[in-house]
C-alpha positions, 0 to 999 in steps of 0.5 A, spaced: 033 342 718 039 338 718 043 336 724 049 340 722 045 347 721 040 346 727 044 345 733 042 344 740 045 349 744 047 348 751 043 350 756 042 358 757 037 361 762 036 367 758 037 367 750 041 373 749 039 375 742 031 375 741 025 370 740 024 368 733 017 372 730 011 367 729 013 367 721 020 365 722 018 360 727 014 357 722 019 356 717 024 353 722 019 348 724 017 346 717 025 345 715 026 338 713 032 335 709 026 334 704 023 341 704 029 346 705 026 352 708 032 357 706 033 363 702 038 363 696 040 369 692 043 370 685 046 377 684 047 379 677 052 384 675 054 388 669 061 386 669 066 382 673 066 383 680 072 380 685 069 375 690 074 379 695 070 386 693 063 382 694 065 380 701 067 387 703 060 389 700 056 384 704 060 385 710 059 393 710 052 392 708 049 386 711 054 384 717 053 391 720 046 388 722 047 382 727 041 378 725 045 376 719 050 372 723 045 369 727 042 362 727 035 360 729 035 355 735 030 351 739 029 349 746 024 347 751 019 349 745 021 356 744 025 358 738 030 364 738 036 367 735 043 366 737 049 369 735 053 364 731 060 365 734 063 361 728 060 365 723 064 365 716 062 369 710 066 364 706 061 359 708 056 363 705 059 366 698 060 361 693 063 363 686 061 359 679 062 361 672 057 359 667 059 356 660 059 361 655 052 361 651 
């Protein structure tokens, strides 16, 4: 995982957001610049959908679950989820247009 994405947090005696599952821990530890262990998604719609509407739907349906605004961190050999206080949906939603066929 890149240094930008895998931040070492300051010491915190009790991680407040929960320990990673063994599977999530394995994925985190396999992540390298040459082996990115990230999940991407492609959504296909019948018609046009504005970026603003998509962000509203993601906010309503995904971000209501705290896990979607957390990041994995490791400390002292343990991995856990921590709230990403600087989370910004705009960093995760990318719009593009495909060339006409």
